[in-house]
Structure formats: structure tokens, C-alpha cells
N, C-alpha and C positions, 0 to 999 in steps of 0.2 A: 548153863552153857560154859564150856571151857574157854579160858583166855587164849588168845592167838599163840600158836607155837612158834611163829617166826619171830626172831629177835632183830631189832635194828636200833640205831643210835638216834639221839636227838629229842628235843622237847616235843616236837609235833607228833612223833610216833608214840611217845609215852601218853600224850594227851588223847590221841585218837584210839589207842589200844583199849582205853577204858570204855570206849563206845562200841567195841566189837560186838557185843550181843545185840545192840540196837541195829547196827549196820547189817548184821547177818539176817535178822528178822525182816528188815526192809528189803534186802536182796532177795530173799526167798519168797516174799509176797510178790515181787515183780516177776520172779520165775514162774509162779503159779498162774500169773495173768499175762501171758505174752500177747503182744500186738504187732502186726506187720507194719511196714513202712507207710507213714502218713495216716496211720490209724491209731497212734499211741495216745489215745485220749485218757485212758485210765492211768497210764504211766505218767503222763504229763501232770495230771491232777495230784498224783502221789508225790511227784517231784516238787510241785508248788507247795503242797502241804508241808513237806520236809524243809524247804527253803524258808518258809515263814517261821517254823519252829527254830531254825538256825539263827534267824535274825538278819537275813540278807537285806541290804539297803534298797535294792530295786529288784523286782521280779517282772519280767516281760514274757508274755505268752503269744502263741500264734505266729511266731517268726519261722518262715518256711513251713507254713501250715500248722504243724503240731509241735514245733520247736519251742524250747523255753530258755531264756537267758536271765541269769541273775548277776547282779553287780554287788560286790562287797568292797567297801572303802577301807583303806588302811588307817592306822592311827595318825599318820601324816599323809597330806595329799599335795604338798608343795611341788613335787616332781611332775604331777599331771600325767604320769605314765600309766599304761594299762597292759596287763598280760592276760591272754586268753587261755582257758583250759577247756578241752572238749571231751564229752562222753557221748557215745551213740546209744540209742534207746530201743531200737526195733528188734523184733525176733525173726525167726525163720519159718517158712511154710513146711515144717517137718512134724511128723507125729512122734511124740516122745515115747521112749520105751523104758524109762526109769520107773521105779516103784516107791520112791521115797514120798514123804507127806507133802512136799512142796512141788511135786511134779506138775506139769501143765494141766490146767483145768479146761483148756480149750482145744478140742480135737483139731489135728492138722497144723498146730502152731506150737513152737517151743523156743526157748532161749537156748539155742544150740551153739551160740558163738560167744556167750558171756557178756552181752551188753547189759544184762541185769546187774552184773558185778561192776561194770564200768560206771553205771549210774550211781550205785551205792558208794563207790569209792569217791566220786566227785561230790556227792552229798556229804560224805565224811569230811572231805577237805573244806567244804563250805561251812560246816559246823565249827571246825577248828579256826578257820580264818576269821569268822565272825566273832568268835569268843575271845580271840587273842589280838588280832589286828596288828600284828608286829611287822608292818610293811608300810612303805611310802608310795601311795598310788592307789590303784583300783584293780581288783581281780574280777575278770569277766568269765563266768561259768556258763559254758554252752552245752545244753542238752539237746542233741541233734537227732531228728527223726530220719528214717529212711536210708540207712547206710547200705543195707543189703539189696543193692541193685536199683535203688530209687534216686540216687544222687541227692540225698537230703542235704548234704553240705553245700552243694551248688544252689539248691533252693533257698537255703538260708542266706547265702551271699547275695543272690538276686533279690532277696527280700530286704536288703539293706543291712545285713548283719554288721559288716565292718565299717559302714558309713555311720551307723548309730553307735557302735562301740569300737572306736579306732584303736585297737590293740597294736602294740609294737611288735609282738610275737605271739604265737599260738602253739599249744602243746597238746598231744593226745597220747594215750597208751592203750595197748591191747594186751590182754592176757595171752600167754603162749604155753600150752601144755607140754611142749617139747623141751622147755627149760624148767629146771627144778625151782621150787618155791624159794623166795628170798634172793632171787637174782634179777638183774635188769640188763636188757640188751638195747644197743643203739648203734647207728652207723652215720657218719658225717657224709651222707650221700644217699644213694637209692635204698629204700627199705621195702617197697612193694612195687610190683610191676603195673604197667598200664593193662587194662582189660578191654579187649575189643571182641565184638560178636560178629561172626560171619555166617551168612546164610547163602548157600549155593543151590540155585534152582536150575535143574537140568531138564531140558525138553527134548524128547526123542519122538519116536513113532511106535505106538503100541501095536500089539497083534498077538497071534497065537504062538505059544511057546514051542509048538511042534514045527513052526515055520519061521525061525528067527531071521532068515535071510530077507524076509519081507518087512522087517521092523528095523528101527534104530533104538537099540536097547539102552534106556537111561540107567539101568542098574549096572550094566557093564561099564558105561561111562563113569558112573559114580565110583565104581571100584578102582578104575584107573586114576581118577582124580585123588582119591584117598591116598593112593600110593605116591603119586607124583608130587603132591604138595609137601610130603615129608622131605623132599630133596631141597626145599627152599632154605631151611635152617642149616642143614648139613653142608650145602654147597654155596649159599649166598651170604651167610652171616659169619662174620669173623669169629674164630675160636675164643677170642678174649671178650666178645660181646655175648649177650644172652637173648634168646627168643624161644618161644614155644608155640607150636601150631597143633591144636588138638581138634579133630573132627569127632564129635561126641554123640551125635544122633543122626539117624538116617530114616527117611520115610519114602517108601515106594510100593505101589501096588496094594493088593488085598491078600491077606494071609490065607483066605479061603480059596483064592483063585490061583491054584498052583500052576496052572498052565497058561496064564495070561501074562504077556509082557506088557508092563504099564507104559503110559506115555510120558510120565513125569517122574522125577526123583528129586528129593530135597536133602541136603546135608546141612547140619548145623554144628558150629564149633566155636572155638575161641582162640584168639591170638594174645600172647603176653610178651611184652617187651619193656625195656627200661629207657632206651634211647629213642628220641623222636626220629632220628635218621634211620635207625633200624625199623622202626614202626612203618615209616613211609615206604621203605624198600620192600618189606614183607607185603604190605597192601598192593603195591604195584606188581610184584611177582606173582601174587595170588591171582590177580586178574589175568596176567599173561599165561600162567600155567593152566588155569581152568579153561580159558578160551581156546588155548592150543590143543588141549586134550579133547575137548568137545568137538572142535572143528575137525580134528583128525579122525574122529569116529562118527562124523556125520551128524552130530547133535548140536544144539545151541545151549548156552548157559548164561545165567545172570547171577552176578555176585554182588550181594549187598554187604558192605563193610561198615559196621557201626562202631564208633569210638565211644565206649561207655565211660570208663574211668581213666584219667591220666596216671602216669607213674607217681608214686609217693616218694618224693626226693627231699630228704632233710637238708636244711641250711647248715653249713659247717659250724659256724660259731654257736648256734643254738643247740646243735647236737652235742658239741663238746661241753657246753654249759650244763645241759641235762645230765650228761655223764658225770660231771663234777658233783651235781646235787645228789645223784644216786650213790656215788662213791662215799660222800659224807654220811649218807643214811646207812649204807650196808657194808662199806669197806671195799677196797680195790679188788679183792679176789672175787667179789660177787657182781661185778659190773663188766659186761663185755662191750667194749667200745668200737669194735670193728665187726659187727654182726653181719652174718651172711644175709643178703636180701632174699625175700621170698617172691616167687612168681605168682602168689595170690595178689589181690587188689584191694584197695581201700579208698573210700571217697573223701577221707581227710586230705587226699591229694589236691582237691579243689581249693582247700584253704591254704595249703602250702604254695599254690600257684599265686596267691594274693598277698600272703604274709609270710615273713620268715618264721621258721619254727622247727619242731622236731616231733617225730613219732617214735614212741618207745615200745619195747615189749617187756612185759612183766611176767616172770616165770611163775607158773602155778601147777606144774606137772608133778607127777609122782607115780608110784606103783599103781597100775590099773587105770591111770587116767586116759581119757579119750581125747583124740584130736578134735579140733573145731568142726562144726557142722556134722556131728555124729548124733544118732538118735539116743545115745546113752551119756552124752556129755552133761557135765554140770560144773558150774564155776566153783573154784576152791575158796571157800570163805576165809581160810586162814590168811589169805593175802590181802584182805580188805583194808586192814589198818596200814599196811605197807604202801599200797597203791594211793590211798588217801594222803598219807604223809609225803609221798613223793610229789603229788600234786601241790600240796601246801608248800613244800620246799622250793618248788619252782617259782612260786610267788614271793615267798619271804626272801630268798636269795637273789631273785631277779629284781626285786623292788626293795632294797634294803633301806631301813630307817636312817635318816641323817644322824650323825653323832650328836650327843647331847652337848649343850653349851654353845 
């Protein structure tokens, strides 16, 4: 197997680059055995096996159901400080369409978001930190289940994660195919949007399509609601703020009953925002617009607004620190410190609501690379040593050894 083609500076990268074949094999094994949220039993076992080989001082399982936490102590522990590093473990309910040897062996599941790579990078960092221990304090390595819609971070926190491991800050990174390999992005503020789910249930009066005057057509009401809600962002959200409302699915009637007006219609969609104030305003306006449209057309409506994930907001000092660590590793030209936020969502947001920290993006794209959640996606193994070294750098530079003497 070829050595990694990405070059970086520092002792940690050189050390971990020698482990590249092992990390690649480990990552590809996880890719071939994907598991959905809170079902990561094989993944958790493989992680525990790897952590034992690494020489982790403590390994804790079953946190947040299938989560794993490892603790590695530094050469010195006088500071009593702890830094947390997090990797997500779960896959997606997608049928993979790749044909390489390590493609998914489980129908209807695949690692289409690179969490297999995230786990491998954190295992690589564990191996280096345990072998060198060039820091003062403890590194807490968090292998989190259920990021893809299951709020696994929240489950781990509710299961006592930060009570048992009181880290002073916590960091995570996510591969980003839209950035070239050997680059890192961070922002001292918003990184990912809040993700909310909306379900709009419209009740009308069904009847014969030839006599619509005897009905209250919920399909017509749905059409007006679809159009009307798009005015909320354009006419209620300030241009300098951000919000997205997308109605992504509709169900009404029976496709075989071409002349039957149904009695009900349902719309499902998502709202994405960064600001709590904008989020609250959008929720309020959705209720008002949907109710007003339905009332005007003689129907009734029920809107269920679910707040799924909060916005992922980096802490300023930790984001700047992470940028400094990345710059020492890669050079100033390869670090974007004012990265444009994404309207996607991430449940690391729950951890950032409890602890200061930062969420980074690790470039892994190139010619022919696929965006996340694509049936032909695969993690770029070339970036494994880089991501592992970046994790390790956050610990070594965040918990520096006291000067000798």
C-alpha cells in the first residue's frame, strides 16, 4: 500500500503516517460493515479492540447505548486538565452503488458520510497519544453513536458523559469533499445550521373530482401552502440573516383513484436556521401562514414543528486555537479560518451547548469525488494521517508539558 500523498509538518504526522496502511485497513473494514444509529455493536467492538492495542488507560462502553469513551493520560498529570475529541460512528440507510472490494456487505446500509474515516482518524490519534504521551493532563476520546438523526451526542450527555469526563473543551472534525485534500476549515461562530422537521396535516372534504364544488380540496390547499411559506424567508428574514424552508414530500389521495378528491393531505419538510430568534420567528410565521391559507380555503390544518438539532456554533477562542494547530500542521495557505457555514446540521451541536469547543472541516475532495450522502461516496484514505495528527495536535498543544527543571 502506498504511503499517504499528503504532506504535513510535525512529529505527530510523521509518526502517524507510518501507521497509514493499518488505519486504511481498519477504515475499510468499518466501511464494509456499516451500522445504523444505536446499532453500532460491531463498530464499537472493533474500536475497543483497537484502543486496547493502542494502550489506552481507560475504556468505557455503553455510554449513550453504544458509545465508547477512552481516556489516555499524558506524561504529566499535574494540571488535571482534560480535552475531548469526538468521532461519530454510524452509517446511513442507503444502498451503496460502489464496486470496490470494501463496499458495504449489508444491503440498505452504507458509510455515505465518512464516519468510518472519522473513527479511524481518532483511533490513529489514540495510538500516537498513548505511545508518546507528550502532554500534561488527559485526552478523552469520544466515539459517538447515532449522529445521523438519532441525537447520539445528546444521548451520551444525558448518560453522564461530561459528568464522568469533565473536559474543559471538546473538538470534532468532519470530512468535506468540497475542499481539496490537505486543507482545513473552521469558523469562530456558526458552522452548521439548526435542523427542524415540519409536518403539515391538512384536512378538507373529499369527494368526486367531477364535482369539486362539493369538496374542500386539500391538494389545492397544499399547493397554496407550498407557495405561501416561501414568502416567510424572503419577506420576514433579514437579508444578513439566513434561513431555509424546504417542503420535501407530499402525500395525498391514491394514485389509482384519478377522479377522487382526497379528504387529507400531508406535507413534510425541514427548516434550517442559525439564530434562535430567526428560528422562533420562522416557527411562528409557519403557524400563521398555514392557518391563514387553510382558513381562507375552508380547510383546517395542524402544524407539528419538531426541533431536531440545534445550530453548531463554535466557541471563538477554541476555533482560533484549532486554526492555529492546523496552521502549524499544514501552513497558513492551507487553513481557512473564516469558513462559510453550511445549512446542513450536526449533532455535535449538543456538545457545544454544554462545553466550549470547535467543529472543523477536513478537506478530502478531488477529481470525481462525491458529496456526502451519495450512493457512490467513499472516504479518501489519503487524509487519515492528517486528521489523526490534527486530533493529536489539539491535545499536545492544548495540554502542553510543563518546562523541565
